[in-house]
C-alpha positions, -999 to +999 in steps of 0.1 A: -444-160-417-457-195-426-427-218-426-447-250-433-436-252-469-400-242-464-373-269-465-365-283-430-332-301-427-302-304-405-271-285-416-238-278-400-215-250-410-181-259-396-152-235-394-116-245-385-109-218-359-080-195-370-071-223-394-036-213-407-025-201-373-039-232-356-021-256-381+012-238-375+006-240-337+000-277-338+031-283-360+051-266-333+035-286-304+015-256-292-022-253-282-039-233-309-060-214-283-030-206-261-003-198-287+005-162-296+012-166-333+004-150-366+009-161-402+022-133-423+030-131-460+055-109-478+074-095-448+098-068-461+112-034-452+082-016-466+060-029-438+032-040-462+032-077-454-003-091-448-015-110-417-033-141-432-043-156-398-038-148-362-044-171-332-072-161-309-048-151-282-027-130-306-059-111-315-069-106-279-035-095-265-022-075-295-054-064-312-043-080-345-069-088-371-067-110-402-056-087-431-038-064-407-007-050-424+028-056-412+033-020-400+002-024-378+017-055-360+035-046-327+071-058-323+072-082-294+093-112-283+060-128-271+046-128-306+056-156-330+055-145-367+057-173-393+054-174-431+025-192-448+028-229-460-002-233-483+006-269-493+004-279-456-029-261-451-044-278-481-033-312-468-048-305-434-080-293-450-083-326-469-078-345-437-104-325-418-130-331-446-121-368-446-133-368-409-165-349-419-172-376-445-174-402-417-207-385-407-222-378-441-222-392-476-195-378-499-222-359-518-235-342-486-201-326-476-195-293-493-162-275-488-171-238-486-135-225-484-101-238-472-113-235-436-151-239-438-174-268-449-212-273-450-225-307-439-260-318-449-268-342-420-305-344-427-304-380-436-276-392-413-275-373-380-296-398-361-269-424-366-245-405-345-264-389-316-297-381-300-297-345-312-279-324-338-261-306-310-247-339-297-235-348-332-218-314-336-200-320-303-189-354-315-175-340-347-156-313-328-141-340-305-130-362-334-112-333-351-097-321-318-084-356-308-070-366-342-056-333-355-053-310-325-076-284-342-106-266-327-137-262-348-166-238-345-200-251-356-233-234-366-264-256-367-295-246-388-325-260-407-309-247-439-274-236-450-282-199-444-293-205-408-262-226-402-239-198-416-257-171-394-254-194-364-217-199-370-209-162-375-232-146-350-232-170-321-209-200-323-177-179-324-187-163-291-199-194-274-179-213-247-185-246-266-180-229-300-214-240-311-245-219-321-278-229-335-307-212-353-342-223-364-370-207-383-388-200-350-357-186-332-348-161-359-370-133-344-356-138-308-319-142-318-313-122-349-339-095-353-324-073-325-291-070-343-284-033-351-250-036-368-264-050-400-230-055-416-223-082-389-248-103-408-235-125-436-240-110-471-247-075-459-218-052-466-212-016-454-227+000-485-259-021-482-261-013-445-259+024-453-285+021-480-309+002-456-304+029-430-312+056-455-345+037-460-351+038-422-342+002-416-320+001-385-323-036-373-328-070-389-362-070-373-372-039-392-359-055-424-381-086-417-411-064-412-405-042-443-427-044-474-409-070-496-423-053-528-408-020-518-375-036-510-374-051-545-382-018-561-354-001-541-328-028-542-337-050-571-334-088-567-311-081-537-341-066-519-359-100-521-328-118-509-325-094-479-361-100-470-356-138-471-324-134-451-342-116-423-367-145-420-340-172-422-353-185-455-330-204-479-344-225-507-311-233-524-302-269-532-265-274-526-265-305-549-275-284-578-245-267-594-250-231-605-235-223-639-225-186-642-241-167-670-210-148-680-178-168-673-145-151-674-108-159-671-086-139-648-057-137-624-044-111-599-011-106-581+000-087-550+034-075-561+064-085-539+073-049-534+061-014-545+065-009-583+070+026-597+091+019-628+069+018-659+089-009-677+086-032-646+049-026-643+042-033-679+063-064-678+041-079-650+009-068-668+022-088-699+032-118-678-003-120-662-020-112-695-002-140-714-008-165-686-046-158-686-047-159-724-030-193-723-056-207-699-084-193-721-069-209-753-067-242-734-105-241-733-107-231-769-122-197-762-118-161-773-125-129-754-145-099-764-137-078-733-105-071-714-103-057-679-074-043-659-074-034-622-045-016-606-041-012-568-019+015-554+005+011-526-005+023-491+016+055-494+002+062-529-033+056-517-029+082-490-014+107-514-038+102-543-070+097-523-079+066-544-070+030-539-063+025-576-083+022-608-102-004-628-112-002-665-126-025-692-130-023-729-148-042-757-127-056-784-130-078-815-129-115-803-094-128-800-072-153-781-039-138-792-017-130-763+001-102-780-031-084-790-047-089-755-016-075-738-016-045-761-052-037-751-042-041-714-013-017-718-036+008-735-059+007-705-029+012-682-015+041-701-049+058-701-051+061-663-017+057-647+000+089-638+031+077-619+016+063-587+034+035-569+016+001-576+012-029-554-016-049-570-024-059-606-054-079-618-063-090-654-095-106-667-110-116-700-147-119-704-176-120-730-162-154-741-170-171-774-160-204-788-130-204-811-139-221-843-107-212-862-084-184-869-101-152-881-077-134-905-074-097-904-076-083-939-052-055-930-023-077-919-002-103-938-022-136-936+010-157-937+023-138-907-009-143-888-010-180-894+026-183-884+020-164-851-010-186-843+009-218-849+038-206-828+015-196-799-003-230-799+030-249-801+041-230-769+008-240-753+013-277-761+048-277-747+036-261-715+006-284-712+029-314-714+059-302-694+045-275-672+042-237-674+079-232-666+091-253-694+094-222-715+099-188-699+101-155-719+136-139-715+119-107-704+107-125-672+144-128-662+147-090-661+143-069-630+106-067-620+096-100-636+075-122-613+067-152-634+094-174-619+085-165-583+048-169-589+053-204-602+064-215-567+033-200-550+001-218-540-030-196-538-007-165-541+014-175-511+044-196-501+036-233-504+067-246-487+066-272-459+095-260-437+098-236-407+121-213-427 
């Protein structure tokens, strides 16, 4: 492979190690690498709480993973279980990225998630050290001394290499730093046989590759790129570039999705089996998403509903849930959209216990005015539209909880509880 014409820069992919658990450890005066602590959401008597983060020692001593369920976590006096505090994590994320911006211009710092950031140091690294490795260590030290947090760093000549270096090498390195270059790809990455360990390759893609006789990243790199494209489509081209460490993306250029959609999902606070309660939550989420869509003066031509079963129902049914969509006449009316969602629900639900609900509206078009239905009273349609938009204006000015449907006060309603969450989890700042 001739890399001469490929972009050559200096990129760092920085991960705050076990971020939520580390923040909680520091808040309690504990060393994040020595504490035995997990952050768990939704602890209840059903055992379906979710581990959002576990300290390295908790993972090692108890075999706990992120996304482990509550019933999988052993009961021990040595294990500290704490609830999430999303507002605190957001504050710490902003503080960490503020430190990063001391090493790059604002436009060269790209938060990738709440615990990862990409730094384009191509133009600035020589101001802070003799090598990119020295700069990475300096950044680690700054974050450690100021905030008590440990960071893991991947160094690459492009963002892809930095991400691979982070995931494959840095997290297992004593100094928590890994690096990759175009030239080192063949020595460091090609021998990997567990393909799904490599970023962007999922279990299904790994199985597909192995059906094609590709067992290692090296074999993927040496495969015929045209045959890969025929077999996998555009993904085949991306897989070929991945194996060679090629990434031509420009982080400064925003990518606009071709088909935008509006959606929201919720993990229910408990198992729901009562039909009235399930329908109430579907309508709550459906109306909330419709309000967001109207705020952007849009209408939807497609509605989608995804239902996730509880653990017990999944074992009994053999499925994790169902997901269905349907095309509709363009509308932004909450009542009509919710009726479509309930129709999708009634079509597939046969009494299973439910734990997850997701709603989305897509195939969006601009709303240029109310389109009257000839088969309905026009005065009634105009009245409903004005009423709906008046509610939106009040909520825009005074907040979503300024007006709450009386139905949300009934058993099973989640609107009031969800209004206090951040990112779907507790946002509080206390130890309670």
